[in-house]
NUTI-463282 format. One record per residue (C-alpha): z, x, y; residue number from 1. Coordinates in nm, 3 decimals. Layout:
N
+---------+---------+---------+------+
:      up :    east :   north : nuke :
+---------+---------+---------+------+
:       Z :       X :       Y :  NUM :
...
+---------+---------+---------+------+
***
This chain:
470
+---------+---------+---------+------+
:      up :    east :   north : nuke :
+---------+---------+---------+------+
:  12.465 :  10.301 :  10.978 :    1 :
:  12.217 :  10.441 :  11.230 :    2 :
:  11.932 :  10.311 :  11.021 :    3 :
:  12.088 :   9.965 :  11.014 :    4 :
:  12.155 :   9.978 :  11.386 :    5 :
:  11.790 :  10.009 :  11.468 :    6 :
:  11.692 :   9.772 :  11.192 :    7 :
:  11.833 :   9.494 :  11.401 :    8 :
:  11.728 :   9.627 :  11.736 :    9 :
:  11.368 :   9.640 :  11.632 :   10 :
:  11.344 :   9.273 :  11.562 :   11 :
:  11.427 :   9.107 :  11.892 :   12 :
:  11.159 :   9.254 :  12.109 :   13 :
:  10.863 :   9.031 :  12.038 :   14 :
:  10.877 :   8.705 :  12.226 :   15 :
:  10.785 :   8.548 :  12.570 :   16 :
:  10.555 :   8.601 :  12.873 :   17 :
:  10.259 :   8.628 :  13.113 :   18 :
:   9.952 :   8.853 :  13.117 :   19 :
:   9.894 :   9.044 :  13.435 :   20 :
:   9.982 :   9.410 :  13.397 :   21 :
:   9.736 :   9.691 :  13.375 :   22 :
:   9.813 :   9.825 :  13.031 :   23 :
:   9.635 :   9.974 :  12.734 :   24 :
:   9.686 :   9.787 :  12.410 :   25 :
:   9.702 :  10.006 :  12.103 :   26 :
:   9.561 :   9.754 :  11.856 :   27 :
:   9.554 :   9.989 :  11.560 :   28 :
:   9.902 :  10.129 :  11.624 :   29 :
:  10.163 :  10.156 :  11.351 :   30 :
:  10.540 :  10.171 :  11.357 :   31 :
:  10.699 :  10.385 :  11.086 :   32 :
:  11.075 :  10.351 :  11.043 :   33 :
:  11.236 :  10.606 :  10.811 :   34 :
:  10.909 :  10.642 :  10.621 :   35 :
:  10.834 :  10.271 :  10.584 :   36 :
:  10.573 :  10.088 :  10.791 :   37 :
:  10.686 :   9.784 :  10.988 :   38 :
:  10.403 :   9.534 :  10.973 :   39 :
:  10.329 :   9.372 :  11.309 :   40 :
:  10.214 :   9.010 :  11.331 :   41 :
:   9.855 :   8.955 :  11.441 :   42 :
:   9.941 :   8.845 :  11.794 :   43 :
:  10.179 :   9.134 :  11.863 :   44 :
:  10.086 :   9.473 :  12.003 :   45 :
:  10.247 :   9.801 :  12.088 :   46 :
:  10.136 :   9.874 :  12.445 :   47 :
:  10.115 :  10.188 :  12.651 :   48 :
:  10.216 :  10.132 :  13.013 :   49 :
:  10.176 :  10.438 :  13.236 :   50 :
:  10.219 :  10.667 :  12.934 :   51 :
:  10.526 :  10.478 :  12.814 :   52 :
:  10.516 :  10.320 :  12.470 :   53 :
:  10.650 :   9.964 :  12.497 :   54 :
:  10.768 :   9.758 :  12.199 :   55 :
:  10.763 :   9.375 :  12.191 :   56 :
:  11.093 :   9.190 :  12.159 :   57 :
:  10.991 :   8.979 :  11.863 :   58 :
:  10.983 :   9.281 :  11.632 :   59 :
:  11.353 :   9.329 :  11.691 :   60 :
:  11.459 :   8.965 :  11.675 :   61 :
:  11.245 :   8.843 :  11.390 :   62 :
:  11.214 :   9.147 :  11.168 :   63 :
:  11.548 :   9.323 :  11.185 :   64 :
:  11.809 :   9.069 :  11.295 :   65 :
:  11.988 :   9.227 :  11.588 :   66 :
:  12.243 :   9.025 :  11.779 :   67 :
:  12.022 :   8.951 :  12.078 :   68 :
:  12.067 :   8.715 :  12.371 :   69 :
:  11.769 :   8.631 :  12.594 :   70 :
:  11.836 :   8.461 :  12.928 :   71 :
:  11.515 :   8.298 :  13.047 :   72 :
:  11.654 :   8.228 :  13.393 :   73 :
:  11.772 :   8.582 :  13.469 :   74 :
:  11.506 :   8.751 :  13.250 :   75 :
:  11.785 :   8.952 :  13.088 :   76 :
:  11.812 :   9.062 :  12.727 :   77 :
:  12.128 :   9.190 :  12.563 :   78 :
:  12.112 :   9.382 :  12.236 :   79 :
:  12.437 :   9.421 :  12.046 :   80 :
:  12.533 :   9.615 :  11.736 :   81 :
:  12.903 :   9.615 :  11.658 :   82 :
:  13.074 :   9.714 :  11.983 :   83 :
:  12.770 :   9.870 :  12.150 :   84 :
:  12.573 :   9.659 :  12.399 :   85 :
:  12.248 :   9.740 :  12.579 :   86 :
:  12.156 :   9.513 :  12.870 :   87 :
:  11.799 :   9.518 :  13.007 :   88 :
:  11.636 :   9.302 :  13.275 :   89 :
:  11.264 :   9.242 :  13.322 :   90 :
:  11.146 :   9.419 :  13.639 :   91 :
:  11.454 :   9.639 :  13.678 :   92 :
:  11.480 :  10.008 :  13.589 :   93 :
:  11.858 :   9.997 :  13.581 :   94 :
:  12.009 :   9.924 :  13.240 :   95 :
:  12.365 :   9.903 :  13.116 :   96 :
:  12.474 :  10.075 :  12.798 :   97 :
:  12.825 :   9.949 :  12.736 :   98 :
:  12.983 :  10.013 :  13.078 :   99 :
:  12.752 :  10.298 :  13.180 :  100 :
:  12.448 :  10.248 :  13.399 :  101 :
:  12.129 :  10.417 :  13.279 :  102 :
:  11.801 :  10.464 :  13.463 :  103 :
:  11.479 :  10.383 :  13.278 :  104 :
:  11.157 :  10.561 :  13.369 :  105 :
:  10.984 :  10.220 :  13.345 :  106 :
:  11.121 :   9.870 :  13.363 :  107 :
:  11.093 :   9.607 :  13.086 :  108 :
:  10.792 :   9.382 :  13.143 :  109 :
:  10.633 :   9.058 :  13.027 :  110 :
:  10.285 :   9.115 :  12.887 :  111 :
:  10.071 :   8.857 :  12.704 :  112 :
:  10.361 :   8.615 :  12.667 :  113 :
:  10.578 :   8.888 :  12.521 :  114 :
:  10.872 :   9.082 :  12.660 :  115 :
:  10.816 :   9.453 :  12.602 :  116 :
:  11.065 :   9.734 :  12.654 :  117 :
:  11.038 :  10.114 :  12.649 :  118 :
:  11.095 :  10.208 :  12.290 :  119 :
:  11.216 :  10.559 :  12.363 :  120 :
:  11.509 :  10.442 :  12.577 :  121 :
:  11.618 :  10.166 :  12.339 :  122 :
:  11.583 :  10.367 :  12.019 :  123 :
:  11.742 :  10.684 :  12.153 :  124 :
:  12.037 :  10.489 :  12.288 :  125 :
:  12.079 :  10.355 :  11.936 :  126 :
:  12.069 :  10.703 :  11.786 :  127 :
:  11.716 :  10.727 :  11.648 :  128 :
:  11.465 :  11.005 :  11.683 :  129 :
:  11.129 :  10.896 :  11.825 :  130 :
:  10.782 :  11.041 :  11.801 :  131 :
:  10.456 :  10.899 :  11.942 :  132 :
:  10.136 :  11.026 :  11.783 :  133 :
:   9.882 :  10.934 :  12.049 :  134 :
:   9.582 :  11.046 :  11.844 :  135 :
:   9.662 :  10.817 :  11.552 :  136 :
:   9.861 :  10.561 :  11.756 :  137 :
:  10.169 :  10.591 :  11.535 :  138 :
:  10.528 :  10.540 :  11.647 :  139 :
:  10.765 :  10.725 :  11.414 :  140 :
:  11.134 :  10.637 :  11.421 :  141 :
:  11.385 :  10.835 :  11.220 :  142 :
:  11.760 :  10.789 :  11.190 :  143 :
:  11.828 :  11.128 :  11.029 :  144 :
:  11.704 :  11.487 :  11.025 :  145 :
:  11.499 :  11.458 :  10.709 :  146 :
:  11.123 :  11.429 :  10.700 :  147 :
:  11.016 :  11.064 :  10.648 :  148 :
:  10.879 :  10.990 :  10.304 :  149 :
:  10.541 :  10.821 :  10.277 :  150 :
:  10.524 :  10.445 :  10.219 :  151 :
:  10.520 :  10.319 :   9.863 :  152 :
:  10.168 :  10.294 :   9.728 :  153 :
:  10.221 :  10.168 :   9.374 :  154 :
:  10.215 :  10.362 :   9.050 :  155 :
:  10.513 :  10.394 :   8.820 :  156 :
:  10.765 :  10.225 :   9.051 :  157 :
:  10.530 :   9.937 :   9.124 :  158 :
:  10.586 :   9.797 :   8.775 :  159 :
:  10.950 :   9.739 :   8.866 :  160 :
:  10.859 :   9.528 :   9.168 :  161 :
:  10.859 :   9.153 :   9.178 :  162 :
:  10.534 :   9.004 :   9.311 :  163 :
:  10.452 :   8.698 :   9.518 :  164 :
:  10.137 :   8.563 :   9.354 :  165 :
:  10.082 :   8.244 :   9.552 :  166 :
:  10.227 :   8.065 :   9.856 :  167 :
:  10.172 :   7.697 :   9.930 :  168 :
:  10.314 :   7.445 :  10.175 :  169 :
:  10.275 :   7.072 :  10.118 :  170 :
:  10.488 :   6.758 :  10.148 :  171 :
:  10.749 :   6.944 :  10.355 :  172 :
:  10.796 :   7.199 :  10.081 :  173 :
:  10.734 :   7.572 :  10.063 :  174 :
:  10.646 :   7.683 :   9.709 :  175 :
:  10.639 :   8.058 :   9.633 :  176 :
:  10.519 :   8.166 :   9.287 :  177 :
:  10.671 :   8.495 :   9.168 :  178 :
:  10.676 :   8.713 :   8.857 :  179 :
:  11.047 :   8.646 :   8.818 :  180 :
:  11.341 :   8.499 :   9.002 :  181 :
:  11.470 :   8.685 :   9.306 :  182 :
:  11.761 :   8.606 :   9.536 :  183 :
:  11.613 :   8.521 :   9.877 :  184 :
:  11.783 :   8.591 :  10.208 :  185 :
:  11.723 :   8.285 :  10.428 :  186 :
:  11.803 :   8.282 :  10.800 :  187 :
:  11.770 :   8.036 :  11.086 :  188 :
:  11.662 :   8.209 :  11.407 :  189 :
:  11.582 :   8.091 :  11.757 :  190 :
:  11.346 :   8.200 :  12.035 :  191 :
:  11.123 :   8.088 :  11.876 :  192 :
:  11.286 :   7.843 :  11.634 :  193 :
:  11.209 :   7.947 :  11.277 :  194 :
:  11.334 :   7.980 :  10.922 :  195 :
:  11.292 :   8.331 :  10.784 :  196 :
:  11.277 :   8.389 :  10.408 :  197 :
:  11.314 :   8.752 :  10.295 :  198 :
:  11.236 :   8.850 :   9.935 :  199 :
:  11.379 :   9.195 :   9.850 :  200 :
:  11.210 :   9.439 :   9.613 :  201 :
:  10.900 :   9.221 :   9.629 :  202 :
:  10.535 :   9.288 :   9.713 :  203 :
:  10.217 :   9.078 :   9.697 :  204 :
:   9.997 :   9.021 :   9.394 :  205 :
:   9.730 :   8.781 :   9.271 :  206 :
:   9.591 :   8.523 :   9.514 :  207 :
:   9.859 :   8.600 :   9.774 :  208 :
:   9.748 :   8.964 :   9.798 :  209 :
:   9.386 :   8.856 :   9.841 :  210 :
:   9.481 :   8.627 :  10.131 :  211 :
:   9.628 :   8.908 :  10.344 :  212 :
:   9.438 :   9.052 :  10.638 :  213 :
:   9.403 :   9.423 :  10.722 :  214 :
:   9.759 :   9.427 :  10.858 :  215 :
:   9.905 :   9.275 :  10.539 :  216 :
:   9.965 :   8.941 :  10.711 :  217 :
:   9.864 :   8.595 :  10.592 :  218 :
:   9.890 :   8.241 :  10.729 :  219 :
:   9.885 :   7.897 :  10.569 :  220 :
:   9.681 :   7.605 :  10.694 :  221 :
:   9.951 :   7.350 :  10.771 :  222 :
:   9.721 :   7.091 :  10.931 :  223 :
:   9.930 :   6.952 :  11.215 :  224 :
:  10.255 :   6.878 :  11.029 :  225 :
:  10.508 :   6.733 :  11.279 :  226 :
:  10.771 :   6.982 :  11.404 :  227 :
:  10.597 :   7.265 :  11.218 :  228 :
:  10.390 :   7.513 :  11.419 :  229 :
:  10.312 :   7.795 :  11.175 :  230 :
:  10.379 :   7.936 :  10.830 :  231 :
:  10.300 :   8.306 :  10.803 :  232 :
:  10.389 :   8.580 :  10.558 :  233 :
:  10.371 :   8.957 :  10.551 :  234 :
:  10.468 :   9.272 :  10.369 :  235 :
:  10.755 :   9.329 :  10.608 :  236 :
:  10.849 :   9.664 :  10.462 :  237 :
:  10.684 :   9.895 :  10.210 :  238 :
:  10.966 :  10.126 :  10.112 :  239 :
:  11.163 :   9.951 :   9.982 :  240 :
:  10.916 :   9.667 :   9.938 :  241 :
:  11.007 :   9.339 :  10.107 :  242 :
:  10.807 :   9.022 :  10.164 :  243 :
:  10.889 :   8.803 :  10.463 :  244 :
:  10.786 :   8.438 :  10.507 :  245 :
:  10.834 :   8.274 :  10.846 :  246 :
:  10.831 :   7.898 :  10.900 :  247 :
:  10.802 :   7.843 :  11.276 :  248 :
:  10.932 :   7.511 :  11.408 :  249 :
:  10.946 :   7.306 :  11.726 :  250 :
:  11.312 :   7.219 :  11.683 :  251 :
:  11.521 :   7.402 :  11.427 :  252 :
:  11.819 :   7.168 :  11.482 :  253 :
:  11.613 :   6.880 :  11.340 :  254 :
:  11.555 :   7.056 :  11.008 :  255 :
:  11.767 :   7.107 :  10.699 :  256 :
:  11.652 :   7.310 :  10.399 :  257 :
:  11.741 :   7.328 :  10.031 :  258 :
:  11.625 :   7.626 :   9.819 :  259 :
:  11.605 :   7.637 :   9.441 :  260 :
:  11.422 :   7.823 :   9.165 :  261 :
:  11.217 :   7.638 :   8.902 :  262 :
:  11.027 :   7.843 :   8.646 :  263 :
:  10.989 :   8.153 :   8.867 :  264 :
:  10.895 :   7.942 :   9.169 :  265 :
:  11.106 :   7.952 :   9.482 :  266 :
:  11.095 :   7.599 :   9.624 :  267 :
:  11.227 :   7.542 :   9.974 :  268 :
:  11.257 :   7.173 :  10.060 :  269 :
:  11.256 :   7.094 :  10.433 :  270 :
:  11.417 :   6.772 :  10.550 :  271 :
:  11.319 :   6.673 :  10.905 :  272 :
:  11.595 :   6.456 :  11.055 :  273 :
:  11.656 :   6.302 :  10.714 :  274 :
:  11.375 :   6.056 :  10.772 :  275 :
:  11.117 :   5.930 :  10.526 :  276 :
:  10.769 :   5.805 :  10.590 :  277 :
:  10.726 :   5.465 :  10.756 :  278 :
:  10.463 :   5.383 :  10.496 :  279 :
:  10.721 :   5.356 :  10.220 :  280 :
:  10.794 :   5.005 :  10.094 :  281 :
:  11.085 :   4.798 :  10.218 :  282 :
:  11.326 :   4.642 :   9.968 :  283 :
:  11.166 :   4.343 :   9.792 :  284 :
:  11.320 :   4.000 :   9.848 :  285 :
:  11.212 :   3.863 :   9.511 :  286 :
:  11.551 :   3.891 :   9.345 :  287 :
:  11.401 :   4.115 :   9.076 :  288 :
:  11.573 :   4.427 :   8.951 :  289 :
:  11.423 :   4.734 :   9.119 :  290 :
:  11.343 :   5.022 :   8.883 :  291 :
:  11.224 :   5.357 :   9.024 :  292 :
:  11.016 :   5.570 :   8.787 :  293 :
:  10.988 :   5.931 :   8.903 :  294 :
:  10.720 :   6.149 :   8.739 :  295 :
:  10.859 :   6.501 :   8.787 :  296 :
:  10.680 :   6.764 :   8.996 :  297 :
:  10.314 :   6.710 :   9.097 :  298 :
:  10.069 :   6.843 :   9.354 :  299 :
:  10.164 :   7.190 :   9.473 :  300 :
:  10.447 :   7.208 :   9.219 :  301 :
:  10.304 :   7.204 :   8.864 :  302 :
:  10.647 :   7.232 :   8.705 :  303 :
:  10.668 :   7.437 :   8.390 :  304 :
:  10.364 :   7.559 :   8.196 :  305 :
:  10.340 :   7.465 :   7.831 :  306 :
:  10.248 :   7.674 :   7.529 :  307 :
:   9.878 :   7.588 :   7.575 :  308 :
:   9.896 :   7.645 :   7.954 :  309 :
:   9.906 :   7.271 :   8.026 :  310 :
:  10.117 :   7.171 :   8.328 :  311 :
:  10.436 :   6.969 :   8.310 :  312 :
:  10.325 :   6.762 :   8.611 :  313 :
:  10.033 :   6.620 :   8.410 :  314 :
:  10.253 :   6.526 :   8.114 :  315 :
:  10.514 :   6.357 :   8.333 :  316 :
:  10.254 :   6.156 :   8.523 :  317 :
:  10.074 :   6.042 :   8.206 :  318 :
:  10.397 :   5.925 :   8.042 :  319 :
:  10.530 :   5.766 :   8.362 :  320 :
:  10.214 :   5.562 :   8.409 :  321 :
:  10.260 :   5.424 :   8.057 :  322 :
:  10.618 :   5.331 :   8.146 :  323 :
:  10.490 :   5.163 :   8.463 :  324 :
:  10.232 :   4.962 :   8.268 :  325 :
:  10.502 :   4.827 :   8.036 :  326 :
:  10.744 :   4.744 :   8.316 :  327 :
:  10.474 :   4.557 :   8.507 :  328 :
:  10.476 :   4.306 :   8.219 :  329 :
:  10.844 :   4.232 :   8.278 :  330 :
:  10.872 :   3.931 :   8.514 :  331 :
:  11.226 :   4.014 :   8.624 :  332 :
:  11.165 :   4.382 :   8.703 :  333 :
:  11.005 :   4.532 :   9.014 :  334 :
:  10.876 :   4.880 :   8.927 :  335 :
:  10.827 :   5.141 :   9.202 :  336 :
:  10.668 :   5.481 :   9.137 :  337 :
:  10.759 :   5.790 :   9.340 :  338 :
:  10.402 :   5.906 :   9.274 :  339 :
:  10.100 :   5.764 :   9.094 :  340 :
:   9.863 :   6.058 :   9.147 :  341 :
:   9.876 :   6.437 :   9.158 :  342 :
:  10.079 :   6.468 :   9.479 :  343 :
:  10.422 :   6.614 :   9.541 :  344 :
:  10.691 :   6.411 :   9.715 :  345 :
:  10.987 :   6.637 :   9.776 :  346 :
:  11.305 :   6.570 :   9.585 :  347 :
:  11.465 :   6.462 :   9.911 :  348 :
:  11.189 :   6.208 :   9.968 :  349 :
:  11.230 :   6.071 :   9.615 :  350 :
:  11.602 :   6.028 :   9.669 :  351 :
:  11.554 :   5.865 :  10.008 :  352 :
:  11.297 :   5.622 :   9.868 :  353 :
:  11.533 :   5.508 :   9.592 :  354 :
:  11.830 :   5.475 :   9.826 :  355 :
:  11.631 :   5.292 :  10.093 :  356 :
:  11.507 :   5.039 :   9.839 :  357 :
:  11.860 :   4.999 :   9.699 :  358 :
:  11.716 :   5.038 :   9.351 :  359 :
:  11.905 :   4.921 :   9.044 :  360 :
:  11.787 :   5.207 :   8.821 :  361 :
:  11.631 :   5.550 :   8.881 :  362 :
:  11.459 :   5.735 :   8.595 :  363 :
:  11.310 :   6.083 :   8.645 :  364 :
:  11.079 :   6.203 :   8.366 :  365 :
:  11.034 :   6.572 :   8.280 :  366 :
:  10.924 :   6.815 :   8.013 :  367 :
:  11.141 :   7.110 :   7.915 :  368 :
:  11.047 :   7.473 :   7.856 :  369 :
:  11.194 :   7.805 :   7.744 :  370 :
:  10.892 :   8.041 :   7.728 :  371 :
:  11.102 :   8.322 :   7.582 :  372 :
:  11.220 :   8.096 :   7.297 :  373 :
:  10.922 :   7.892 :   7.172 :  374 :
:  11.124 :   7.779 :   6.871 :  375 :
:  11.356 :   7.570 :   7.092 :  376 :
:  11.305 :   7.195 :   7.049 :  377 :
:  11.460 :   6.861 :   7.127 :  378 :
:  11.533 :   6.580 :   7.373 :  379 :
:  11.816 :   6.583 :   7.626 :  380 :
:  11.918 :   6.342 :   7.900 :  381 :
:  12.105 :   6.423 :   8.221 :  382 :
:  12.327 :   6.214 :   8.446 :  383 :
:  12.559 :   6.309 :   8.732 :  384 :
:  12.926 :   6.207 :   8.721 :  385 :
:  12.893 :   5.830 :   8.788 :  386 :
:  13.000 :   5.622 :   8.487 :  387 :
:  12.708 :   5.384 :   8.550 :  388 :
:  12.465 :   5.676 :   8.526 :  389 :
:  12.632 :   5.795 :   8.207 :  390 :
:  12.595 :   5.446 :   8.055 :  391 :
:  12.226 :   5.436 :   8.150 :  392 :
:  12.176 :   5.788 :   8.008 :  393 :
:  12.340 :   5.694 :   7.677 :  394 :
:  12.132 :   5.384 :   7.620 :  395 :
:  11.793 :   5.536 :   7.713 :  396 :
:  11.869 :   5.852 :   7.513 :  397 :
:  11.957 :   5.642 :   7.207 :  398 :
:  11.622 :   5.463 :   7.220 :  399 :
:  11.430 :   5.788 :   7.275 :  400 :
:  11.587 :   5.965 :   6.977 :  401 :
:  11.519 :   5.667 :   6.751 :  402 :
:  11.157 :   5.630 :   6.869 :  403 :
:  11.022 :   5.984 :   6.895 :  404 :
:  11.235 :   6.161 :   6.635 :  405 :
:  11.284 :   6.494 :   6.809 :  406 :
:  11.604 :   6.697 :   6.779 :  407 :
:  11.896 :   6.529 :   6.956 :  408 :
:  12.020 :   6.772 :   7.222 :  409 :
:  12.258 :   6.516 :   7.365 :  410 :
:  12.351 :   6.349 :   7.692 :  411 :
:  12.475 :   6.596 :   7.955 :  412 :
:  12.628 :   6.598 :   8.301 :  413 :
:  12.399 :   6.794 :   8.535 :  414 :
:  12.403 :   6.854 :   8.911 :  415 :
:  12.034 :   6.788 :   8.979 :  416 :
:  11.936 :   6.660 :   9.322 :  417 :
:  11.746 :   6.346 :   9.222 :  418 :
:  12.035 :   6.216 :   9.012 :  419 :
:  12.313 :   6.363 :   9.226 :  420 :
:  12.210 :   6.222 :   9.564 :  421 :
:  12.079 :   5.884 :   9.451 :  422 :
:  12.335 :   5.604 :   9.485 :  423 :
:  12.235 :   5.388 :   9.185 :  424 :
:  12.253 :   5.456 :   8.810 :  425 :
:  12.019 :   5.755 :   8.772 :  426 :
:  11.904 :   5.974 :   8.484 :  427 :
:  11.673 :   6.269 :   8.430 :  428 :
:  11.496 :   6.276 :   8.094 :  429 :
:  11.386 :   6.603 :   7.935 :  430 :
:  11.159 :   6.448 :   7.672 :  431 :
:  11.086 :   6.764 :   7.475 :  432 :
:  10.988 :   7.129 :   7.497 :  433 :
:  10.635 :   7.202 :   7.615 :  434 :
:  10.698 :   7.569 :   7.532 :  435 :
:  10.717 :   7.482 :   7.161 :  436 :
:  10.359 :   7.463 :   7.022 :  437 :
:  10.426 :   7.180 :   6.773 :  438 :
:  10.637 :   6.978 :   7.015 :  439 :
:  10.387 :   7.024 :   7.298 :  440 :
:  10.104 :   6.895 :   7.078 :  441 :
:  10.309 :   6.582 :   7.006 :  442 :
:  10.409 :   6.530 :   7.369 :  443 :
:  10.050 :   6.546 :   7.491 :  444 :
:   9.929 :   6.289 :   7.239 :  445 :
:   9.882 :   5.921 :   7.334 :  446 :
:  10.068 :   5.795 :   7.028 :  447 :
:  10.380 :   5.998 :   7.112 :  448 :
:  10.367 :   5.895 :   7.478 :  449 :
:  10.331 :   5.529 :   7.380 :  450 :
:  10.648 :   5.552 :   7.168 :  451 :
:  10.839 :   5.739 :   7.438 :  452 :
:  10.731 :   5.495 :   7.709 :  453 :
:  10.839 :   5.194 :   7.503 :  454 :
:  11.173 :   5.362 :   7.427 :  455 :
:  11.238 :   5.427 :   7.798 :  456 :
:  11.154 :   5.067 :   7.886 :  457 :
:  11.371 :   4.934 :   7.602 :  458 :
:  11.661 :   5.145 :   7.729 :  459 :
:  11.617 :   5.025 :   8.087 :  460 :
:  11.601 :   4.661 :   7.974 :  461 :
:  11.908 :   4.695 :   7.754 :  462 :
:  12.102 :   4.851 :   8.039 :  463 :
:  11.994 :   4.572 :   8.273 :  464 :
:  12.100 :   4.315 :   8.017 :  465 :
:  11.750 :   4.200 :   7.923 :  466 :
:  11.650 :   4.100 :   7.573 :  467 :
:  11.473 :   4.375 :   7.386 :  468 :
:  11.181 :   4.259 :   7.173 :  469 :
:  11.202 :   4.360 :   6.803 :  470 :
+---------+---------+---------+------+
***
């Protein structure tokens, strides 16, 4: 319990301020909590003010999730854990611990846009032992009488860790590539506004490890995305290992997020105010039936990887472009693509496009994969609840099975975002298994794709009541 108590306290003290105090910054300082190093962001420092070690607020708020209230007007911060409350005010040596007044040997201060507080007072009031090694600039915090164990450095236990191998952010989507699926802990925090993604029992590997600086911190180039100020990541804790990713925002109330795992990739879709780009087309007035073709994945999200290491996103785009070419020959059909190149519209953006255009049909094209079972084969088609979607799924699936001859895995009800949140008849086609060597070879061939594309178009036309050519 004492360990947890400080593990919230030590995350609020990192946040706000003005530079004008005569202090010594300890740039190479470290903070060791119960044997594990807390990694400080680049712009945050432990400072020594008149021989008092001062800790920034943001460490507490961001890293360890204390219940903290900051009052900008009164310059007061309250730190609460269960029933215990510590109240500190910038510029005042008097502090309140529950109902008792305590005298600090130095008052909390604002230094380099950050509120800092005397770590000894705060930590000792929360029941931790504190040691400051001035020679090595190390703050050691311990919640028990045992000697802290050294941080994890790899070896036998490292093989049991999950690893973040790559982190990307594009098209309002965070994509984290891992060795295996992990359950993230996702929090919305304020002051500053941010979404915090914690990955337990996880360290860095591959390209992600190479991108870290000397303090085990990395940042993504987000290139002026509206409402997004920074995406940074760090090895938040070494023992036990924990990776933290922080998405800093201008206004957290304007953002919704949806997490999901696809093939060992954590994908966090951000939806800003539910709006889509003004460059998207407006509904046509031609009286034609509007058909949306959605090549799955793309850009920063390659989808699954096939037996020969080919990406699903390339297969789906190639097949979808063949479907588009056929539909463009139909005078009574207006075909709209969610993507025509290697880019990644988020699932939310795909849904919003289809709904805004009031499409008559939505078809999302995918390739399936079970890497651990390369013998698995077949075609399956998904719809979500609506009878109109089920009818569309049945007719397209029938044409696909007849044309391409793969194992019939059936028509299934599935709660997938692009078919769940669209308002028109919508289906998601899993054409075949890229993880099966024979099936992948077929799926990547032009002759197979030509047959599949014609089958999809025939199914769409039959559903829309058009005459299907023999």
